N, C-alpha and C positions, 0 to 999 in steps of 0.2 A: 220829640229833638233829636230822635236817632232819625226819623224820618226827613226833617229839612236838611241835614245829612248831607244824606244820601242825595240830596236834590242837589246842592250846590256845589256836590263831586260832580251831577251828570253834566246840570247846563250853569260851569263856568262863566260863560258870555251873557247870562243873567246875573250873575252874582255884581259883576262886574259893575253893570248899566246900571244897577242897585245897590252895590256895597254902601250909600253914607244910609238908605235907610232901615239896609241890615244889623247894618253894625250897632245902630238905631233900637234894633227890635230887640237885636241881642245881648247889647245893654241895660235892656225893661228887662226880659227872660232872664237874663244872670241877675242882674241884683233881686227880682220874684223870688228865684230860683232862692240863691243865697238869705230872704228873708225868709224866707219856708221852712229850709236848714235849720237858720239862727234858733226858730220859732223852736221844731223839733227839740233837736235840743236845747233850749232852756224846757218842756214839756216833760225831758227827759232825766230833767233833773232838778227842778221843783219840783216837790211834795204834792202828793193831788190827794182832791179831796175822802178818792179812796184809801193811799198813804195815813190823810189823820186821823178820818172820823174810819177806822176800818175797824176800830172797838165799839165801836156800838151794837156790837153781832153781838155781844157778853153780857148776856142777863144778870151775868149779879155783879156788873158795876151801875150806880146806885147815883144819881144825886144829888149832889152836897153845897147849895148855895151859898157856901161860906169858900168853897176852891175859887169863886168867881175872884176874878179884878173887876175892885167895887169902883162901881161904874164914874163914882167922885176924882177916882184919879185921874181922867180925865185933864185936870186943871196938870197935874206936876210935867206936862209933859210942852206944854204949849211953847216953852222957849227950846225947844232940840225938838231935831226931827227924825232925830233916829228913833228916840224915843218912840214919836206918834209913829214912825212905820211903824216897826216892832211889836205895839203895843198896841197898833190898829190890826196885827194877824193874831194875836195876844187876844182881845174883844171876840172877829169874826170866827176864833176858834172857840171864843163862853158865848157867841152869838150859836153857833152848833149845838155847843154842847144845852144848850138853854130845849133850842127847837127837837131838839132828836130825841124830848125825853116831855115834848107839848108842854112848857109853860110860860103860858102865853103872856105876863105879866112882866117877867125876865128877858122873854124873846121880846119884844118891843123895849123895853130899855136897852138893851145892846142893840136892838137896828139901830136906837137914837143915838147908842154912843158912834160905832160902827161908819154909818152914813157926818157924822159932825168929823169922823178924820180925818173918810175917804171926799173933802171935800180941801181941810187943807193936804195933802200931802197928791190935791192932783189926782184923783182919783172919782171924779163928783158927777161924770160922765157913765161910770159903770154902779154907781148906786143913783140909780132915776129912779122914774116914778112908778116906774114894770117893775122893775125887782122890788120894787123895796111894794108895790104891791103881791108881787108871788112870794113874800114872805111870811108876810102879814095873814093870807089866805095857808098857811101850814096846812096838810092835814100830817094824821098823824102820823101815817106808814110814813113812815124810813125813808121810804123811793122817792118820798117828796123834798124830804131836806137833800138825798144823795144833786137827782135831776138840779135842782138851785145853786147845790157847791159847785157843780162840776159845768152847768155851763157859764159861773161869773168867773170859779182858777180860769177856764179858756179865756175870757170877753179882758182875764185883768190882767195874763200875763202877754194877752198880742197890744196890750192896748202901752203897755209896761213895754212891753222890748221892740215897740212901732218906734217909739216917743224918746228910747233911749235910754233909760231910765230901769235900767236893770239891778242898779247897784238898790232900786226900792223894793225891787220885787227879793232880790236873793233878802236883806231885812224883814220886810213882812212875812214870809217864809218860812222863815229863822221865829219867830216871831210865833205863827202858827205852831209848828211843831212843837215847840218847847213846851208853848201853853199844854200843847193835849198831850202831850208827855208827862203835865205835871199833874192834871188829869190826872189820869190815868194811873202812875204814882203814887199816889197821895190814895185812891181810891182800892189798890190791890197788893198785897200780903207777900211772902213770897210764898210759892208751894211747889216745889217736886212735878213734873208734870203739868200742874197753871198755862191754859189753853192761852190767859191774857199774860202770863210770866212771856211765853214763847211766842207770844207778840208782841212784847218789850222785846228781843232779844231780836225778832228775824227785822228791827228798824236796823240793825249796820248797814244794812244797802240804801237804804234812805240816807244817813246822814252821810254816808261816802260821798254819796251823789251832790247832797244838799252842800258839803264843803267843800264841795270842785268847780258849785257854782259859789261858790264866796269865797274861792282863792283867783277863781275868772276876775271876781268885781274889785280887787282886794287895793286898788288904787285907792279906792273911795274911804275917806280919815271912817268914815263910818265903822265902814264897812270889817277897817281890820283890827278898828277897837274891840269889834262884834266877834271876833276873829277872835279874837285874846280869851272870849271870856267860852266859845261852845267848843275850843280844841280839845279844856278837858272833858265833850262829854264824845267827842270825837275819836280822845283818845283812846278811852275804857271804852267805845263800841269797837277800837281797833285790837284790844285786846279778849274780845269774844271770839273762842275757837269756830271753829267749823268744822265739826266733822263729815266725814264720808260714809259711809252702811254700804264697808266695800264685798259684802257678802251680797246685797240685794242690787248695787251697781253696772250700770251694763258697762261691760269693756271692751278694749279690741281686739279685734283680731289676733292679736300675739296675746291676748287673753293677759296684758300685762296694764297699759292705757285708761284711767280710766276714763270713762267716756264724759266729757261735760254736760249737764242735766241728770247727772246721777241721782239716788236719791240723797239729803246732803241734812247736814241740819246743821243752828244754831243753837249753839248751846253758853246761860249761864247761867254762873253761880251765886247762893244767897249772898255772898259778900260782897261780888261786883253788883247784882241788883238793888241792893243798898246803900253800892259807894255811886250807881248812877242815881241813881231816886236825888240823895242828900247834892250832887251835883247838881240836880236838871234844879233842885229848889232853889240851892241856891241864888242860881242866874239870874232865871223867875220872878226872884223875888229884888236882887237889883237893880234889874232890866225896866222893871215894875214900878220898883223905888215902896216894893210894899215891906214894910219889917217885921213879920210876924212868919216865923220859919217852925210851919204845921214838924 
């Protein structure tokens, strides 16, 4: 872009002769640039597969089929597009959970549900035969799941962003994140220094970004009502303290200002953890229309 601007300065007569064509090209370039910038911003605000499935490294987590949103619940969402979009995220997280533990029967069942919902909410082009084949032929290695999840993540964001469906993306992202956290908090009891508990606390930035993305789309009535439920989660994460280890943090030249990027830790105590667990379970069961509280 800088080279183009320099050329315009050096040869203004040429620019005058071709101004109409260049204007059109610039408009196209600006449109492309704006689209790319918007996509980058969206990628930043929407939880990535690594954010959502990063707990898979924790060997203390186990597979519990009873935690999954039952596939038969899909019939409850047929008349509510918001519930379809939210539970697309829920079922996608359940699908990844099943696949991560190489549960072939359950993976196949949840793949069918995700595929059905993808057709209902306009994502049939993403969940094509190629993707279905890759999921059905997953290898036991976690990298196989992460690769598919990442590819699909970028495809979905690009597709929805370019088709002015960011409200759908916001609701889906919230559903996926809530279900992942629902699985984790139901598989983990609080213990000081536990790595999984720390990972739960570290979701503070993810929650902040997701909340910002919901805010950007709150003119949509479904997003606005979803925010009313999600605000409890957001408020709880806002209460978590970020502690700087001043002894090990880099200082500026005047030895007073702590440099951004120094050692820090997000702290969650036992009461905060169980309050967060309660709120996540309530929101998840409300929006999946499950009446059982674990």
